[in-house]
Short mmCIF file of the C-alpha atoms (twelve columns), coordinates in Angstrom:
data_MODEL
# 
_entry.id   MODEL 
# 
loop_
_atom_site.group_PDB 
_atom_site.id 
_atom_site.type_symbol 
_atom_site.label_atom_id 
_atom_site.label_alt_id 
_atom_site.label_comp_id 
_atom_site.label_asym_id 
_atom_site.label_seq_id 
_atom_site.Cartn_x 
_atom_site.Cartn_y 
_atom_site.Cartn_z 
_atom_site.pdbx_PDB_model_num 
ATOM 1   C CA . UNK A 1   25.266  -6.753  -121.579 1 
ATOM 2   C CA . UNK A 2   26.477  -4.067  -118.989 1 
ATOM 3   C CA . UNK A 3   24.681  -1.056  -117.886 1 
ATOM 4   C CA . UNK A 4   26.272  2.320   -118.052 1 
ATOM 5   C CA . UNK A 5   26.663  3.852   -114.680 1 
ATOM 6   C CA . UNK A 6   26.274  7.417   -116.202 1 
ATOM 7   C CA . UNK A 7   23.066  7.138   -118.106 1 
ATOM 8   C CA . UNK A 8   21.862  3.642   -117.409 1 
ATOM 9   C CA . UNK A 9   21.394  2.366   -120.930 1 
ATOM 10  C CA . UNK A 10  22.347  -1.255  -121.735 1 
ATOM 11  C CA . UNK A 11  25.619  -1.534  -123.637 1 
ATOM 12  C CA . UNK A 12  27.459  -4.494  -124.949 1 
ATOM 13  C CA . UNK A 13  30.046  -6.148  -122.835 1 
ATOM 14  C CA . UNK A 14  32.693  -5.633  -125.266 1 
ATOM 15  C CA . UNK A 15  31.940  -1.799  -125.685 1 
ATOM 16  C CA . UNK A 16  34.403  0.780   -124.648 1 
ATOM 17  C CA . UNK A 17  32.153  3.646   -124.703 1 
ATOM 18  C CA . UNK A 18  28.605  4.157   -124.058 1 
ATOM 19  C CA . UNK A 19  26.696  4.566   -127.366 1 
ATOM 20  C CA . UNK A 20  24.273  6.845   -125.474 1 
ATOM 21  C CA . UNK A 21  26.315  9.202   -123.400 1 
ATOM 22  C CA . UNK A 22  29.823  8.525   -124.546 1 
ATOM 23  C CA . UNK A 23  30.895  7.077   -121.116 1 
ATOM 24  C CA . UNK A 24  34.325  5.577   -121.033 1 
ATOM 25  C CA . UNK A 25  34.175  2.049   -119.746 1 
ATOM 26  C CA . UNK A 26  37.786  1.518   -120.149 1 
ATOM 27  C CA . UNK A 27  39.130  4.584   -118.202 1 
ATOM 28  C CA . UNK A 28  36.445  3.776   -115.366 1 
ATOM 29  C CA . UNK A 29  37.817  0.183   -115.255 1 
ATOM 30  C CA . UNK A 30  41.409  1.284   -114.918 1 
ATOM 31  C CA . UNK A 31  40.561  3.862   -112.175 1 
ATOM 32  C CA . UNK A 32  38.342  1.142   -110.190 1 
ATOM 33  C CA . UNK A 33  41.272  -1.366  -110.442 1 
ATOM 34  C CA . UNK A 34  42.942  -1.663  -107.066 1 
ATOM 35  C CA . UNK A 35  46.593  -0.240  -107.249 1 
ATOM 36  C CA . UNK A 36  48.950  -2.846  -105.908 1 
ATOM 37  C CA . UNK A 37  50.962  -1.119  -102.987 1 
ATOM 38  C CA . UNK A 38  54.758  -1.570  -103.703 1 
ATOM 39  C CA . UNK A 39  56.089  -2.950  -100.648 1 
ATOM 40  C CA . UNK A 40  59.497  -1.650  -99.425  1 
ATOM 41  C CA . UNK A 41  61.790  -3.193  -96.757  1 
ATOM 42  C CA . UNK A 42  61.161  -1.032  -93.704  1 
ATOM 43  C CA . UNK A 43  64.534  -0.736  -92.073  1 
ATOM 44  C CA . UNK A 44  64.405  -1.913  -88.385  1 
ATOM 45  C CA . UNK A 45  65.114  1.136   -85.913  1 
ATOM 46  C CA . UNK A 46  68.415  0.789   -84.373  1 
ATOM 47  C CA . UNK A 47  68.515  -0.473  -80.851  1 
ATOM 48  C CA . UNK A 48  71.240  2.007   -79.594  1 
ATOM 49  C CA . UNK A 49  69.488  4.981   -81.220  1 
ATOM 50  C CA . UNK A 50  65.883  4.134   -79.929  1 
ATOM 51  C CA . UNK A 51  66.505  2.852   -76.626  1 
ATOM 52  C CA . UNK A 52  66.934  5.966   -74.183  1 
ATOM 53  C CA . UNK A 53  70.118  5.732   -72.598  1 
ATOM 54  C CA . UNK A 54  69.419  4.591   -68.827  1 
ATOM 55  C CA . UNK A 55  70.928  7.169   -66.421  1 
ATOM 56  C CA . UNK A 56  74.122  5.990   -65.057  1 
ATOM 57  C CA . UNK A 57  73.934  5.707   -61.097  1 
ATOM 58  C CA . UNK A 58  76.810  5.004   -59.050  1 
ATOM 59  C CA . UNK A 59  76.872  1.367   -57.655  1 
ATOM 60  C CA . UNK A 60  76.906  0.780   -53.801  1 
ATOM 61  C CA . UNK A 61  80.632  -0.348  -54.135  1 
ATOM 62  C CA . UNK A 62  81.539  2.707   -56.056  1 
ATOM 63  C CA . UNK A 63  79.724  4.948   -53.306  1 
ATOM 64  C CA . UNK A 64  81.637  2.924   -50.450  1 
ATOM 65  C CA . UNK A 65  84.860  3.419   -52.304  1 
ATOM 66  C CA . UNK A 66  84.113  7.173   -52.578  1 
ATOM 67  C CA . UNK A 67  83.201  7.411   -49.179  1 
ATOM 68  C CA . UNK A 68  86.318  5.486   -47.752  1 
ATOM 69  C CA . UNK A 69  88.528  8.009   -49.933  1 
ATOM 70  C CA . UNK A 70  86.970  10.886  -48.140  1 
ATOM 71  C CA . UNK A 71  87.387  9.249   -44.795  1 
ATOM 72  C CA . UNK A 72  91.170  8.594   -45.680  1 
ATOM 73  C CA . UNK A 73  91.674  12.307  -47.105  1 
ATOM 74  C CA . UNK A 74  90.245  13.784  -43.991  1 
ATOM 75  C CA . UNK A 75  92.524  11.560  -41.848  1 
ATOM 76  C CA . UNK A 76  95.590  12.821  -43.610  1 
ATOM 77  C CA . UNK A 77  94.397  16.506  -43.573  1 
ATOM 78  C CA . UNK A 78  93.769  15.969  -39.662  1 
ATOM 79  C CA . UNK A 79  97.192  14.444  -39.361  1 
ATOM 80  C CA . UNK A 80  98.952  17.163  -41.142  1 
ATOM 81  C CA . UNK A 81  97.083  19.828  -39.144  1 
ATOM 82  C CA . UNK A 82  98.077  17.938  -35.850  1 
ATOM 83  C CA . UNK A 83  101.640 17.785  -37.057  1 
ATOM 84  C CA . UNK A 84  101.654 21.809  -37.927  1 
ATOM 85  C CA . UNK A 85  100.530 22.068  -34.243  1 
ATOM 86  C CA . UNK A 86  103.332 20.052  -32.865  1 
ATOM 87  C CA . UNK A 87  105.983 21.573  -34.880  1 
ATOM 88  C CA . UNK A 88  104.914 25.180  -34.176  1 
ATOM 89  C CA . UNK A 89  102.007 25.313  -31.415  1 
ATOM 90  C CA . UNK A 90  102.442 28.978  -30.748  1 
ATOM 91  C CA . UNK A 91  101.737 29.884  -34.449  1 
ATOM 92  C CA . UNK A 92  98.639  28.443  -34.871  1 
ATOM 93  C CA . UNK A 93  96.201  30.271  -37.046  1 
ATOM 94  C CA . UNK A 94  93.007  28.369  -36.419  1 
ATOM 95  C CA . UNK A 95  93.130  26.980  -39.966  1 
ATOM 96  C CA . UNK A 96  91.904  23.344  -40.994  1 
ATOM 97  C CA . UNK A 97  88.456  21.815  -40.760  1 
ATOM 98  C CA . UNK A 98  85.945  23.311  -38.453  1 
ATOM 99  C CA . UNK A 99  85.714  20.231  -36.607  1 
ATOM 100 C CA . UNK A 100 89.405  19.481  -36.111  1 
ATOM 101 C CA . UNK A 101 89.794  20.999  -32.911  1 
ATOM 102 C CA . UNK A 102 86.654  19.220  -31.627  1 
ATOM 103 C CA . UNK A 103 88.130  15.892  -32.752  1 
ATOM 104 C CA . UNK A 104 91.274  16.689  -30.854  1 
ATOM 105 C CA . UNK A 105 89.330  17.307  -27.665  1 
ATOM 106 C CA . UNK A 106 87.605  14.169  -27.895  1 
ATOM 107 C CA . UNK A 107 90.603  12.078  -28.831  1 
ATOM 108 C CA . UNK A 108 92.601  13.552  -25.582  1 
ATOM 109 C CA . UNK A 109 89.526  12.623  -23.542  1 
ATOM 110 C CA . UNK A 110 89.092  9.113   -24.994  1 
ATOM 111 C CA . UNK A 111 92.735  8.330   -24.533  1 
ATOM 112 C CA . UNK A 112 92.927  9.979   -21.148  1 
ATOM 113 C CA . UNK A 113 89.847  7.769   -20.069  1 
ATOM 114 C CA . UNK A 114 91.546  4.459   -21.242  1 
ATOM 115 C CA . UNK A 115 94.723  5.350   -19.492  1 
ATOM 116 C CA . UNK A 116 92.904  5.548   -16.328  1 
ATOM 117 C CA . UNK A 117 90.304  3.127   -16.691  1 
ATOM 118 C CA . UNK A 118 92.509  0.132   -17.718  1 
ATOM 119 C CA . UNK A 119 94.418  0.014   -14.529  1 
ATOM 120 C CA . UNK A 120 91.048  0.192   -12.467  1 
ATOM 121 C CA . UNK A 121 89.644  -2.811  -14.517  1 
ATOM 122 C CA . UNK A 122 93.078  -4.687  -13.645  1 
ATOM 123 C CA . UNK A 123 92.375  -3.644  -9.834   1 
ATOM 124 C CA . UNK A 124 88.901  -5.007  -10.068  1 
ATOM 125 C CA . UNK A 125 90.115  -8.213  -11.588  1 
ATOM 126 C CA . UNK A 126 92.740  -8.598  -9.060   1 
ATOM 127 C CA . UNK A 127 89.909  -8.166  -6.341   1 
ATOM 128 C CA . UNK A 128 87.887  -10.558 -8.055   1 
ATOM 129 C CA . UNK A 129 90.892  -13.199 -8.203   1 
ATOM 130 C CA . UNK A 130 91.406  -12.649 -4.565   1 
ATOM 131 C CA . UNK A 131 87.687  -13.208 -3.681   1 
ATOM 132 C CA . UNK A 132 87.923  -16.629 -5.603   1 
ATOM 133 C CA . UNK A 133 90.968  -17.598 -3.446   1 
ATOM 134 C CA . UNK A 134 88.779  -16.730 -0.508   1 
ATOM 135 C CA . UNK A 135 86.038  -18.929 -1.632   1 
ATOM 136 C CA . UNK A 136 88.303  -21.857 -2.250   1 
ATOM 137 C CA . UNK A 137 90.062  -21.311 1.046    1 
ATOM 138 C CA . UNK A 138 86.996  -21.097 3.286    1 
ATOM 139 C CA . UNK A 139 85.115  -23.669 1.124    1 
ATOM 140 C CA . UNK A 140 82.475  -21.446 -0.784   1 
ATOM 141 C CA . UNK A 141 81.434  -19.144 2.101    1 
ATOM 142 C CA . UNK A 142 82.965  -16.290 0.157    1 
ATOM 143 C CA . UNK A 143 80.929  -16.985 -2.978   1 
ATOM 144 C CA . UNK A 144 78.613  -13.902 -2.461   1 
ATOM 145 C CA . UNK A 145 81.514  -11.468 -2.247   1 
ATOM 146 C CA . UNK A 146 83.036  -13.224 -5.476   1 
ATOM 147 C CA . UNK A 147 79.784  -12.863 -7.280   1 
ATOM 148 C CA . UNK A 148 79.278  -9.298  -6.297   1 
ATOM 149 C CA . UNK A 149 82.738  -8.275  -7.582   1 
ATOM 150 C CA . UNK A 150 82.234  -10.065 -10.837  1 
ATOM 151 C CA . UNK A 151 79.011  -8.518  -11.462  1 
ATOM 152 C CA . UNK A 152 80.467  -4.867  -10.678  1 
ATOM 153 C CA . UNK A 153 83.501  -5.357  -13.029  1 
ATOM 154 C CA . UNK A 154 81.081  -4.541  -15.985  1 
ATOM 155 C CA . UNK A 155 79.586  -1.577  -14.221  1 
ATOM 156 C CA . UNK A 156 83.049  -0.355  -13.810  1 
ATOM 157 C CA . UNK A 157 83.704  -0.453  -17.511  1 
ATOM 158 C CA . UNK A 158 80.729  1.075   -18.710  1 
ATOM 159 C CA . UNK A 159 79.545  3.108   -15.928  1 
ATOM 160 C CA . UNK A 160 82.734  4.704   -14.652  1 
ATOM 161 C CA . UNK A 161 84.248  4.985   -17.892  1 
ATOM 162 C CA . UNK A 162 81.261  7.112   -19.256  1 
ATOM 163 C CA . UNK A 163 81.426  9.111   -16.265  1 
ATOM 164 C CA . UNK A 164 85.182  9.870   -16.523  1 
ATOM 165 C CA . UNK A 165 84.657  10.615  -20.106  1 
ATOM 166 C CA . UNK A 166 82.153  13.262  -19.573  1 
ATOM 167 C CA . UNK A 167 84.053  14.803  -16.636  1 
ATOM 168 C CA . UNK A 168 87.301  14.934  -18.597  1 
ATOM 169 C CA . UNK A 169 85.596  16.384  -21.675  1 
ATOM 170 C CA . UNK A 170 83.952  19.078  -19.444  1 
ATOM 171 C CA . UNK A 171 87.005  20.018  -17.852  1 
ATOM 172 C CA . UNK A 172 88.813  20.324  -21.080  1 
ATOM 173 C CA . UNK A 173 85.798  22.445  -22.500  1 
ATOM 174 C CA . UNK A 174 85.694  24.778  -19.664  1 
ATOM 175 C CA . UNK A 175 89.501  25.453  -19.994  1 
ATOM 176 C CA . UNK A 176 88.863  26.328  -23.569  1 
ATOM 177 C CA . UNK A 177 85.770  28.236  -22.735  1 
ATOM 178 C CA . UNK A 178 87.710  30.422  -20.196  1 
ATOM 179 C CA . UNK A 179 90.657  31.280  -22.690  1 
ATOM 180 C CA . UNK A 180 87.993  31.985  -25.440  1 
ATOM 181 C CA . UNK A 181 86.292  34.629  -23.089  1 
ATOM 182 C CA . UNK A 182 89.400  35.999  -22.014  1 
ATOM 183 C CA . UNK A 183 90.575  36.333  -25.734  1 
ATOM 184 C CA . UNK A 184 87.077  37.661  -26.935  1 
ATOM 185 C CA . UNK A 185 87.128  40.203  -24.110  1 
ATOM 186 C CA . UNK A 186 90.480  41.506  -24.618  1 
ATOM 187 C CA . UNK A 187 90.638  41.492  -28.453  1 
ATOM 188 C CA . UNK A 188 87.083  42.660  -28.750  1 
ATOM 189 C CA . UNK A 189 86.822  40.705  -31.964  1 
ATOM 190 C CA . UNK A 190 83.989  38.308  -32.678  1 
ATOM 191 C CA . UNK A 191 86.037  35.204  -33.565  1 
ATOM 192 C CA . UNK A 192 83.973  32.306  -34.759  1 
ATOM 193 C CA . UNK A 193 83.648  29.790  -31.956  1 
ATOM 194 C CA . UNK A 194 84.799  26.764  -33.815  1 
ATOM 195 C CA . UNK A 195 87.635  28.663  -35.341  1 
ATOM 196 C CA . UNK A 196 88.919  29.735  -31.869  1 
ATOM 197 C CA . UNK A 197 88.387  26.151  -30.670  1 
ATOM 198 C CA . UNK A 198 90.809  24.944  -33.623  1 
ATOM 199 C CA . UNK A 199 93.466  27.691  -32.950  1 
ATOM 200 C CA . UNK A 200 93.256  26.716  -28.918  1 
ATOM 201 C CA . UNK A 201 93.588  22.859  -29.588  1 
ATOM 202 C CA . UNK A 202 96.170  23.027  -32.236  1 
ATOM 203 C CA . UNK A 203 98.339  24.601  -29.606  1 
ATOM 204 C CA . UNK A 204 97.536  21.371  -27.633  1 
ATOM 205 C CA . UNK A 205 98.434  18.973  -30.604  1 
ATOM 206 C CA . UNK A 206 101.168 17.518  -28.527  1 
ATOM 207 C CA . UNK A 207 98.615  16.371  -25.859  1 
ATOM 208 C CA . UNK A 208 96.936  14.118  -28.406  1 
ATOM 209 C CA . UNK A 209 100.254 12.070  -28.673  1 
ATOM 210 C CA . UNK A 210 101.021 12.130  -24.856  1 
ATOM 211 C CA . UNK A 211 97.129  10.861  -24.439  1 
ATOM 212 C CA . UNK A 212 97.627  8.244   -26.907  1 
ATOM 213 C CA . UNK A 213 100.972 7.039   -25.537  1 
ATOM 214 C CA . UNK A 214 99.439  6.837   -22.089  1 
ATOM 215 C CA . UNK A 215 96.551  4.694   -23.272  1 
ATOM 216 C CA . UNK A 216 99.033  2.374   -24.875  1 
ATOM 217 C CA . UNK A 217 101.096 2.067   -21.729  1 
ATOM 218 C CA . UNK A 218 98.060  1.437   -19.648  1 
ATOM 219 C CA . UNK A 219 97.028  -1.452  -21.913  1 
ATOM 220 C CA . UNK A 220 100.251 -2.915  -21.908  1 
ATOM 221 C CA . UNK A 221 101.569 -2.313  -18.250  1 
ATOM 222 C CA . UNK A 222 98.224  -2.092  -16.236  1 
ATOM 223 C CA . UNK A 223 98.535  -1.126  -12.520  1 
ATOM 224 C CA . UNK A 224 102.405 -1.340  -12.292  1 
ATOM 225 C CA . UNK A 225 102.693 1.959   -14.344  1 
ATOM 226 C CA . UNK A 226 100.144 4.002   -12.890  1 
ATOM 227 C CA . UNK A 227 102.781 6.562   -11.526  1 
ATOM 228 C CA . UNK A 228 104.122 7.134   -15.008  1 
ATOM 229 C CA . UNK A 229 100.418 7.710   -16.205  1 
ATOM 230 C CA . UNK A 230 99.602  10.217  -13.578  1 
ATOM 231 C CA . UNK A 231 103.044 12.109  -14.694  1 
ATOM 232 C CA . UNK A 232 101.908 12.049  -18.261  1 
ATOM 233 C CA . UNK A 233 98.572  13.563  -17.621  1 
ATOM 234 C CA . UNK A 234 100.251 16.016  -15.441  1 
ATOM 235 C CA . UNK A 235 102.444 17.054  -18.547  1 
ATOM 236 C CA . UNK A 236 98.968  17.289  -20.489  1 
ATOM 237 C CA . UNK A 237 97.524  19.638  -17.875  1 
ATOM 238 C CA . UNK A 238 100.829 21.859  -17.913  1 
ATOM 239 C CA . UNK A 239 100.373 22.075  -21.705  1 
ATOM 240 C CA . UNK A 240 96.618  23.091  -21.301  1 
ATOM 241 C CA . UNK A 241 97.626  25.855  -18.990  1 
ATOM 242 C CA . UNK A 242 100.222 27.351  -20.720  1 
ATOM 243 C CA . UNK A 243 97.964  27.166  -23.949  1 
ATOM 244 C CA . UNK A 244 95.245  28.742  -21.822  1 
ATOM 245 C CA . UNK A 245 97.292  31.860  -21.215  1 
ATOM 246 C CA . UNK A 246 98.881  32.078  -24.337  1 
ATOM 247 C CA . UNK A 247 95.705  31.968  -26.460  1 
ATOM 248 C CA . UNK A 248 93.804  34.124  -24.077  1 
ATOM 249 C CA . UNK A 249 96.576  37.119  -24.271  1 
ATOM 250 C CA . UNK A 250 97.579  36.590  -27.818  1 
ATOM 251 C CA . UNK A 251 95.606  39.911  -28.769  1 
ATOM 252 C CA . UNK A 252 95.495  42.082  -25.742  1 
ATOM 253 C CA . UNK A 253 93.652  45.573  -25.670  1 
ATOM 254 C CA . UNK A 254 95.037  48.773  -24.765  1 
ATOM 255 C CA . UNK A 255 91.789  49.896  -23.220  1 
ATOM 256 C CA . UNK A 256 89.323  48.165  -20.860  1 
ATOM 257 C CA . UNK A 257 89.798  45.801  -18.039  1 
ATOM 258 C CA . UNK A 258 93.422  45.081  -17.434  1 
ATOM 259 C CA . UNK A 259 94.388  41.449  -18.547  1 
ATOM 260 C CA . UNK A 260 95.617  40.479  -15.183  1 
ATOM 261 C CA . UNK A 261 92.360  41.120  -13.273  1 
ATOM 262 C CA . UNK A 262 90.361  39.507  -16.048  1 
ATOM 263 C CA . UNK A 263 92.531  36.421  -16.073  1 
ATOM 264 C CA . UNK A 264 92.032  36.173  -12.154  1 
ATOM 265 C CA . UNK A 265 88.191  36.486  -12.528  1 
ATOM 266 C CA . UNK A 266 88.044  33.925  -15.325  1 
ATOM 267 C CA . UNK A 267 90.265  31.579  -13.563  1 
ATOM 268 C CA . UNK A 268 88.260  31.830  -10.250  1 
ATOM 269 C CA . UNK A 269 85.096  31.170  -12.526  1 
ATOM 270 C CA . UNK A 270 86.935  28.095  -14.098  1 
ATOM 271 C CA . UNK A 271 87.968  26.859  -10.723  1 
ATOM 272 C CA . UNK A 272 84.340  27.168  -9.427   1 
ATOM 273 C CA . UNK A 273 82.720  25.425  -12.326  1 
ATOM 274 C CA . UNK A 274 85.215  22.439  -11.980  1 
ATOM 275 C CA . UNK A 275 84.541  22.028  -8.360   1 
ATOM 276 C CA . UNK A 276 80.809  21.821  -9.223   1 
ATOM 277 C CA . UNK A 277 81.870  19.221  -12.113  1 
ATOM 278 C CA . UNK A 278 83.793  17.320  -9.598   1 
ATOM 279 C CA . UNK A 279 81.030  17.587  -6.934   1 
ATOM 280 C CA . UNK A 280 78.435  16.059  -9.637   1 
ATOM 281 C CA . UNK A 281 80.578  13.230  -11.375  1 
ATOM 282 C CA . UNK A 282 83.227  12.701  -8.773   1 
ATOM 283 C CA . UNK A 283 81.182  11.635  -5.842   1 
ATOM 284 C CA . UNK A 284 79.605  8.999   -8.190   1 
ATOM 285 C CA . UNK A 285 82.972  7.984   -9.548   1 
ATOM 286 C CA . UNK A 286 84.213  7.444   -6.079   1 
ATOM 287 C CA . UNK A 287 81.188  5.603   -4.754   1 
ATOM 288 C CA . UNK A 288 81.383  3.244   -7.614   1 
ATOM 289 C CA . UNK A 289 84.948  2.587   -7.511   1 
ATOM 290 C CA . UNK A 290 84.549  2.088   -3.726   1 
ATOM 291 C CA . UNK A 291 81.873  -0.601  -4.301   1 
ATOM 292 C CA . UNK A 292 83.684  -2.222  -6.934   1 
ATOM 293 C CA . UNK A 293 86.883  -2.554  -5.404   1 
ATOM 294 C CA . UNK A 294 85.292  -3.587  -1.761   1 
ATOM 295 C CA . UNK A 295 86.755  -0.457  -0.168   1 
# 
């Protein structure tokens, strides 16, 4: 027997309908039967489509190569700018990277420092060798002098070299500053400072090669070619003097202070500044060289 869920009357197990209320047992059984889910194969997502593409970051090797390429290109651009100044120095227009002029000033200063410093180091070494000979001759009584000369050789390289570099850089900068003031006063135009430095230093491109040659000769020849080095440095100063007046008078004004008086005033000011610089650095350089060489 089974109970009708609708009216609660007892019915036979084989009955398809309730005899009391007409409830359809077969239909209720069909609805109550669980429906088997039709399983379908689920496609696995493509790894390439679901995985987010990681952002491509340049490796350290790629970055270093790019930096190296930039440095090479900057060097080539500077060399082209330098050659243009050597071929036609009076036609310099101040083009090029803003720091090309500053680079030329630094290179001339560095090469000139090496040109003067190497013979001084050679002289200090000669004094050291002489002190060693005295030590062997007098049985060690000159050992104190030998040790003093050896210790001061290092100070000659670092101390004297640094002071000499600062002094030479300051002298060159004062020369450019005087030409810049003359040019700006006469032309009455506000030319950018770095562009003016480019214009001025491109006129002195030949001095970069002369200074480099002087440094190379000093490394090869030592003290024996000191006279030739002085001549080469004097040639650099000659080019610098000509560039000073050429750039300063490149755009003279019709009105205002006459260029002759202006140049005299600026030159006097430059001379005074250079004397002050020599007074600050020159005395320390001379005292250091004197103590180093035993003078």
